[in-house]
N, C-alpha and C positions, 0 to 999 in steps of 0.2 A: 234808909236808902243809900246812902255815903258802904253802910257796911257792904248789902245786896250789891253792888257795884261793884268792889273790890274784888270781891268772891268771884262775880262774872267774870274780870279782868285776867283771874289766874286760872283759868279755864280756858276763857278763849280766845284771850289774848286783848290785847290795849292800839287802842290807835297811836297814843305815843311809843316814841321810840323805848327803848331799853337801854343801847347803848350802842355807839357807833365804830365805826370801821376803821381801826386807828390807825393799821400796817398789812401789806398782804406780804405774804414771802410764797416764792417759787425757789424748787429745790430738784436743778432739772437730773442733778447725778446724785443715785439713794447716799445718803452717809457722807456727802460735800457740803461746804457751802450754799447757804441760799442766798439767793438774791430778792433785794427789797425793791417792790413795783408800786406803781399806785393806781392797778386795775390790773384785771387779770383776768380773761377767758374759761367760762366755767365750762366743760365738757362734760360728755359721759363718764370718765373715769377719774374728775378730779380736774382743777385746774390747770390748763393748757404749758405744757410741757414741763409739769413736776412728774418727777421721778420716773421719767421717760427713759432713763440709760441706767446701767446699771456696772456697777466691776465684779468681777467675777472671778476666782480662785483657777487651777488648770481642772478642776473636777466640776467647772459651772459655777459653782456653790456661790452666792451673793457673798462677797465681804460687805461690813459692814462697820461704822465705830466701836461696837463692840469689842472685837476682835481685831480690827487695827483704827485707833484712835487718828495716827496720822491723816486720816479721809479729810479731818475734821480743818486741814490746814490745805485743802484743795481749792481754788478760788475757779468757780466758773460764773459764765458770762454769754450773755446771748443779746441780741441787737435789739435794742429799745422796741422799734416797729414790732417785735415779735408778738407785743403783747397787745396790738392794736387785732379789734374783732377779726378784719379784714385781710390781715398781714398771710401773706406766705410767703415763703424760702424760696432762691432761688438761685447762680448758681456761685453767688458771691457772698453766699449766708451761711455764717460761722458761728458755731460754740467754741466760743474761747477756753483751755483751761491754762492755770497756773498753777503753783504751789514752790515752794522754798526750792531754791538751788537746783531749779531745774527749766528750761529751757519750755518758750510757750505753746501751747499744743491748740492747733487748730483743727476744727472736726466741722469738714463739710454738711448742712443740714440738706442738702438737696443731692443727694447720691444714692446711688443704688449700691445693698450691702447685701453681700452672702448670708444665708440663714444659714446658723447652729444652733442645733439641736442641743439635748439634756439640760436649760441652763434652768437653774434652781434658787428660789426665794422664798424661807421659807417652810407653809406646806403644797406651795404652786413651784410644777414642773411643766417645760414646756421649749419651743422653739423661742429664739431672738437672732436682734442685727446685728450681726460684728461690724464693727467701726474698723477695723483691719488691724496690719501688723503694728502702720507706727503709733496708734494710739493702746496697743497690747505692749510694748516696746518702754513706752511712755510708763503705764502705771509700774512696770515690771520694775524698772528702775526704781521706780520712787519709792515704790511698796519692799523692793528687795525680795519678791516672788513671784512664779510665776501667774500671770493678770490679764484679762480681757475686757474690754471697755465693751457692752451689747447694747442694745436699744431694745425695746418692747415690739415686738411684730403684730400691729393693731389688725395687719391683715389678714392673721387666722390665728391669734390665738388669744382668750377671754381669759381673764381672771377674774371668779366671781368673791362678791363680799360673801363673808360668813352670812349662811340665809339663818341660822338662829337670830341674828340681828337685824338681819336689813334683806328681804325677800329683790332677785334681781339684779339687784345691782354690781355695779364692773368697777376695777380700780385697775392699776401698773402695777410698777413695785416699790409702794409705798409700806407700809408694815401688814396694812389691813383693810382699810377706811381711806375712800377717795380725799376727804377732806379732815385737820384737826384745827380746832378753835380753844384760844386764850384768851384770858382779858385781864386788862391789865391790873385791874384791881386784887387779882388772886396774885397776880408778880410780887405787886407791890406788899399786902399781906404776908407770902413768903418772905420777901428781902424783910421785912421789919423783927423777922425772927434772928437772921441770921448773919452772922460776923461781919460777913463777905458779901453786898449785892450781888446778884446773876444778872446777864442779860436775860429777853427772852430767846436770843437764840439759842440754851440753854434745850429748850423743849420742843425747836423744831415746828413750831406752828406754821398753816399759813396763811390764819385770819388770827390778830389780835384783836378784840374791840376794847373800848374803854369808855365809861360811864357808867358801869355798873357795878355793885357789889361785891365783894373779893366771893369765887367762887359760886355764881348766879349762873352762871352758863354749863353748871352740874343739874340744873333742871330742868336747861330747855331743850324739851321734847317737842315742838316744833316753831320756829324763825322763818319771818322773812326778811331777805336782805335782797333789795333793785328788782324787785317784785317775783325774786326766784325763792322758791320753799324749801327748804333743809329740815331734816330730822337729826335730833339728838339721838344715837344709837348705842353708843359706850362712850361709858367712862374712859380714857384714856389711861391706863396702869403703865406707870414709868416703869424704863427698864437702867441700864446700868447710863447710856448717852449722856441725861441730863447731868450726871458725876464728873463728865468729861468739858475742862475747857475748851471752850472752840479757836481760841490764841493762841494755845501752843500743844495742844494735843493730850492733856494731860490728865488723870483722872484723880480724883477725890473721892469723900466721904460725902459731903453736899451736891446736892440739897436733900437726897435720898436720907440719911440721918433723920434731918428737921422734918419733913414729910409726914417719916415714919409716929412723929407723937402727933398728928394733927390732922392726918390727910390718908391713912390705911385704913383698909378694909376696918379691920377690928376701931377705930375710929368714927369712922361713918358709923358705924354700924350698920354693914353692907349685910345680904342676907351669905355671899359667900363669904368663905377665911381662908386667906390664902396667902396673907401676910406679903400683900400689894400695897402700894401708895399710888396717888390718883391726882393730875394735874391734868386738868384740859376733858374738853369732848369731841368724839369722833361722830363726823354728821356726813349723812349723807344727801341726793340734791333729788329732790320728787322731779324735778322737770329734766334730771337727764336720762328716764325710763322712756322718754316718747321723743322724737325727732324734735329738735330745737327752732329748726328754721333759724332765722339769723339770728346769728353769735350774740351771748348773752355774756356777763361782766360783772363780779365785783368791784367796785372802789374804794380806796381811803375816803373818809367822810360818809359812804351809805350809813343810813340810819338803818339799825338791825330794830326791827319788830317780832318782839316774844307771840305767838298765838296759840302755843299752851304749852304745859308747866308740867313736870314729875311733883308729886305731893311733896319728896324730901329726897334727898343724896341716895337715904334706904330703899327708893322704890328704883331710883335708875338703873339700867342695864348695865352691868359690869363684865 
């Protein structure tokens, strides 16, 4: 009987939580520093305020830490009330931006912006909202090359998630999916193998959970957090960014070198062999496909219930 119950729990989920939300991070400007918050609203494109802004070059192409690691030192602040479900910006609401040896920049959250065309991030291109000359001059001075700060134009643009992984879902300026989840257990397991332990900010996750075994999140096909249903749709392959120290903007060899030993597609016996390493699980939220009505949120301390699992890492989509 116990064996049968265990099998059913692995297929249909358990009423006991598998983990707890330990931290939540929102990254208002892509590739700049994130904000740790106690709760965050879930919207049709991800957590509210997450990757809403983007720094672009003179051709409208996105800057990221891959080519501009100095972005790691850009601090971004929003009013703490901005993370309440019922909050709306007014004429005194600002996004505050700071960086070493730079004056503070304030971006009004409630102003009408000009539309700028031919903005691109990875495979997507479209229009965006230009945050103006002051922001352009600030980032141009900081990066020492022509730059502009733009905001996703939600009124007219849609950036669809890859339909090979999730049909009908949307995101804004994130790399590809609305949410990224990782576990403290996975980070601890990695840090045990490293000479110098790394903080979770190297991996730029939105939701950090604790209380589960290392890399359990690989197998999470369907989970519930605060009555919201999330699907694990793609193991997160890691680029250069985790090798960049978020405190000084310099790159090294770790953690990629160590991850290659036990978290590569070869080591995990994944079907596709492309020489990639994996850490974390990309998510979409089922509830975002319909009108959500009253805003819903995830909060630190929320239990995570696993409803369905992949049978093994080899079966998880990549």
